[in-house]
LUMSE-981085 format. One record per residue (C-alpha): x, y, z; residue in three letters. Coordinates in Angstrom, 3 decimals. Example, Ala and Ser with C-alpha at 12.3 -4.5 7.8 and 13.67 -1.06 7.14 Angstrom:
2
NODE | 12.300 | -4.500 | 7.800 | ALA
NODE | 13.670 | -1.060 | 7.140 | SER
end
This chain:
106
NODE | -0.002 | -0.005 | 0.010 | MET
NODE | 1.323 | 3.447 | -0.833 | SER
NODE | 2.501 | 5.918 | 1.807 | GLN
NODE | -0.441 | 7.685 | 3.455 | GLY
NODE | -3.086 | 5.255 | 2.222 | SER
NODE | -5.712 | 4.333 | 4.814 | PRO
NODE | -5.291 | 0.897 | 6.340 | LYS
NODE | -8.003 | -1.757 | 5.997 | PRO
NODE | -10.530 | -1.897 | 8.810 | ALA
NODE | -9.987 | -4.336 | 11.622 | ARG
NODE | -11.922 | -7.540 | 11.364 | GLY
NODE | -11.599 | -8.002 | 7.614 | LEU
NODE | -10.367 | -11.374 | 6.453 | SER
NODE | -6.866 | -11.633 | 4.982 | PRO
NODE | -8.440 | -11.977 | 1.515 | ARG
NODE | -10.567 | -8.849 | 2.022 | ALA
NODE | -7.511 | -6.940 | 3.307 | ARG
NODE | -5.655 | -7.897 | 0.121 | GLY
NODE | -8.541 | -6.741 | -2.035 | ILE
NODE | -8.688 | -3.488 | -0.050 | TRP
NODE | -4.998 | -2.852 | -0.693 | SER
NODE | -5.270 | -3.481 | -4.429 | ARG
NODE | -8.310 | -1.226 | -4.791 | ILE
NODE | -7.023 | 1.608 | -2.588 | VAL
NODE | -3.598 | 1.541 | -4.321 | ASP
NODE | -5.402 | 2.216 | -7.613 | SER
NODE | -7.335 | 5.215 | -6.228 | TRP
NODE | -6.294 | 8.844 | -6.212 | ASP
NODE | -6.286 | 9.213 | -2.423 | ILE
NODE | -6.685 | 13.000 | -2.621 | GLU
NODE | -9.832 | 12.653 | -4.753 | ALA
NODE | -11.359 | 9.770 | -2.774 | ALA
NODE | -13.576 | 10.965 | 0.036 | GLY
NODE | -13.976 | 9.286 | 3.404 | GLU
NODE | -17.274 | 7.873 | 2.210 | HIS
NODE | -15.405 | 5.881 | -0.462 | HIS
NODE | -13.381 | 4.107 | 2.216 | PHE
NODE | -16.501 | 3.515 | 4.319 | ALA
NODE | -18.334 | 2.026 | 1.351 | LEU
NODE | -15.371 | -0.163 | 0.463 | LEU
NODE | -15.114 | -1.377 | 4.055 | THR
NODE | -18.815 | -2.306 | 4.121 | GLU
NODE | -18.532 | -4.002 | 0.720 | ALA
NODE | -15.640 | -6.154 | 1.938 | LEU
NODE | -17.401 | -6.987 | 5.198 | ARG
NODE | -20.360 | -8.129 | 3.141 | SER
NODE | -18.083 | -10.243 | 0.988 | LEU
NODE | -16.607 | -11.829 | 4.139 | ASP
NODE | -20.107 | -12.593 | 5.515 | ARG
NODE | -21.147 | -14.145 | 2.195 | ALA
NODE | -18.055 | -16.346 | 2.191 | GLU
NODE | -18.651 | -17.412 | 5.808 | GLU
NODE | -22.180 | -18.461 | 4.861 | ALA
NODE | -20.860 | -20.281 | 1.763 | ARG
NODE | -18.342 | -22.246 | 3.851 | LYS
NODE | -21.095 | -23.305 | 6.247 | TYR
NODE | -23.324 | -24.375 | 3.347 | LEU
NODE | -20.475 | -26.286 | 1.725 | ASP
NODE | -20.110 | -28.429 | 4.843 | SER
NODE | -23.778 | -28.670 | 5.932 | HIS
NODE | -25.724 | -28.525 | 2.673 | GLY
NODE | -28.396 | -26.134 | 1.465 | LEU
NODE | -31.297 | -27.729 | 3.340 | THR
NODE | -32.206 | -29.452 | 6.583 | PHE
NODE | -35.247 | -31.416 | 7.683 | GLU
NODE | -37.704 | -29.683 | 9.970 | ASP
NODE | -39.463 | -31.472 | 12.835 | ARG
NODE | -42.008 | -32.842 | 10.347 | PHE
NODE | -39.304 | -34.291 | 8.109 | GLY
NODE | -39.823 | -31.639 | 5.434 | GLN
NODE | -36.799 | -30.113 | 3.716 | PRO
NODE | -36.194 | -26.447 | 4.567 | LYS
NODE | -33.667 | -23.993 | 3.204 | GLU
NODE | -30.929 | -23.120 | 5.668 | ARG
NODE | -30.834 | -19.460 | 6.809 | PRO
NODE | -27.258 | -19.238 | 5.490 | GLN
NODE | -28.623 | -19.409 | 1.924 | VAL
NODE | -30.401 | -16.075 | 2.421 | ALA
NODE | -27.410 | -14.647 | 4.288 | ILE
NODE | -25.069 | -15.497 | 1.426 | GLU
NODE | -27.455 | -14.089 | -1.173 | HIS
NODE | -28.115 | -10.875 | 0.768 | ARG
NODE | -24.436 | -10.160 | 1.400 | HIS
NODE | -23.297 | -10.960 | -2.138 | ARG
NODE | -25.946 | -8.596 | -3.445 | ASN
NODE | -24.927 | -5.877 | -0.975 | LEU
NODE | -21.288 | -6.333 | -2.040 | PHE
NODE | -22.311 | -5.989 | -5.691 | ARG
NODE | -24.346 | -2.822 | -5.013 | LEU
NODE | -21.604 | -1.152 | -2.994 | LEU
NODE | -18.944 | -1.968 | -5.608 | ILE
NODE | -21.269 | -0.507 | -8.245 | ARG
NODE | -21.752 | 2.641 | -6.139 | ASP
NODE | -17.969 | 2.973 | -6.021 | LEU
NODE | -17.899 | 2.636 | -9.815 | GLU
NODE | -15.453 | -0.252 | -9.603 | LEU
NODE | -15.225 | -3.056 | -12.136 | ASP
NODE | -14.389 | -5.868 | -9.766 | PHE
NODE | -15.140 | -9.586 | -9.722 | ASP
NODE | -14.519 | -11.143 | -6.268 | PRO
NODE | -13.968 | -14.516 | -7.920 | GLU
NODE | -11.091 | -13.078 | -9.946 | ASP
NODE | -9.195 | -11.190 | -7.263 | ASP
NODE | -5.679 | -12.363 | -8.032 | GLY
NODE | -5.751 | -15.176 | -5.492 | GLY
NODE | -5.622 | -13.008 | -2.381 | ALA
end
């Protein structure tokens, strides 16, 4: 990260911190307002939440059986969907062309 660039927020995953650094390094820090960094932080927190939900679903499956033996969607499905969508909207608001699946392996 260049001299004087804001540091990533605490609590972001190592992957999100790497994405932060690559994005912020490409910004004109003087032109970027505080709100840009706040939006980026929230976008990356949303990406982290979506990935946490995805990891849970990968190990537990998309559904469970309720007390009547009927299949029900796990809450993590909605959590993943909601946070991926929020990530997408925030990245769009920042006018970034970024695909989290193609982040350079961070």
